N, C-alpha and C positions, 0 to 999 in steps of 0.2 A: 513524540511531540513534534508539531510542525512549527517552524519559526517563520517570521515575516519573509516576504518575497526574496530580498537580496540574499539572506542567509540560506533560504531554501535552495535557491539556484546554485550557490556556491557549494553547499553541502552535497547536493546531488551530483553536480558535474565533477567536482574534485575527488570525492570518495569513490564514485563509480568508476571514474577513469583510473584511479590508483588500483582499485580492486580488480578491474578488468584486465589491466596491463600485467599485474603480478600473478594472477591465478590462471592455471591452465583450464581450458574449456571443459566443463563438466559434461556437457552433451553437444559436442561439436557436430554440426550439421554441414552438408555441402555448402561451400562458400564461407565457412567459418562462423555462421550465425548459430548461437546457442539458443535453444528453446527451453524456456521455463514454464511448465504447465501450472495453471492456476485453478484451484477449486474455489469458485466464488460462492460465498454464503450471504444471503440477504436476510435481514431481520424483518419482522412484521411491519415496522414503521417504514423501512425502505420500500417494502413491497407495496405499501399503501399508495405510493406515488404512481400516477398514471405513466404507463410505458416504462416501468421500473427495469425490466430485464433488458430492453433494448438500450436504455441509458447505462446500465451496468456494463454491458458488452462494448458499448461505444467508449466508455471511459477506459476500459482495459485496452481496447484497440488503439485509442489515441496515445496512451502511454507507451504501448508496445512499439508504435511507429517512431516515437522519439527515442526510445532505447535501441531499437534496431539501427537507426541512422547513426547514433552516437556511439554505441557500444557493442553492436552486433549481438544484442540480446533481444529475443522475441518472446512476448508473453502470449501464451496460448490458453484459451479457456478450455479446461478439461470438462467441467460441468458446473452448473449453477444449482445450488441447494437452498431451499427455504428453511429457516430456522426461527423459532420463536423464543425470545428472551424474556419478555414481560416488562411491565413498566417499573420505573424506579430502581433499576439495578445499576449499581455503581460500575464504572469502567473496569476496575481491577477484577470485580466478580464476573463481568461479562467475558473478559479475557480468560479467566480461569475456566469458566463454563465451556466456552467454545473449544478450548484445548481438550477438555475431557469428554464433551458430548458430540463433537463433529470431528471425525478423522480427516486428515489431509488425503488419506487414501493413496491411490497411485500418483496423484498430482505432487509436483514439487513443493508448492506452497498453497496455503489456504489464506484467502483474503475475505475478511468479514466486512460487509457493506452494511452500516447502520445509519439510521436517521434520527435526528433530534435527541441524541444522547450526549451532547457536548458538555464538557467540564473544563474549566480553567484554560480556555483557548487552546485546547488540544484537540486536533482534528484527525489524528491517526495515531497508531501505535504499532511498533514491531520490536521484537528483541533482536539484538545483534546475533547473527548467524542462526536465527530461529527459522521456523517454517510457517508461522502464523503472523498475519498483520491485520490491522483494522483501519478502515477508512470511514470517516463520519461525514454525513451531509446534513443539510437542513439546519445548520447552526445559525442562530440569529446574529451573533457577533461576527460571522464570516463577512457580512456586508462592510465591516470596517477594513477588511483586507481583501481587495478585489481579486487577488491572486489565489485565495483559498477556495479553490474549486476542487471537486473530487479528483480531477486529473492531476492537479498540483500535489495533493495529498498522496495519491497513489504513485506518482513519480518519486516521491520522497521516501515512503516507507520501505520499498524493496531495497533501497540502499542499505538499510539496517540489516535486512536478511542477508545481504552480500558482505556484511562486515563493517559498514560505515557506522560512525558514532558522532555524537555532537561534541564539539570541542568544549572544554571547560570554560565557564564564564570568565571573561576578563583575559583570556589567553589568546594569542595570535593564532590564526589559522595557517600561517606560513610554515 
């Protein structure tokens, strides 16, 4: 789940920094940059957008540039896979289906890009220490929060894959 901009930034920066400093590099590359390969999966509604694949790759590249500068983590697209979900499928069912129907394969993580499947102000999803994440676009209520762009969601969700979690409501993040 994505939180409004201030919490999003705090969660991403603090948790990724903590995880990055504590964990040994999984795939250390020359110069200390770790490469995380991504299998990008695009649903039929995402693919209906003009220039969808270029947009998807640009989103990953933008987030990769941020992660590389801040945390020496590079996101690299392994491949882009089309996938059809169907209309009216609830988010939990989509997540269950993508895990059973689409393998991450040799990629480190699989990121599903879906459009117009928004529920309850949730623009993305990832399980802590998992291999699967979801990024949603085209949500009508995203206009309320100008920071909820695909890049904002994609910069947030991998933090969960690396072990970050949302602090409990009402508790300090210190």
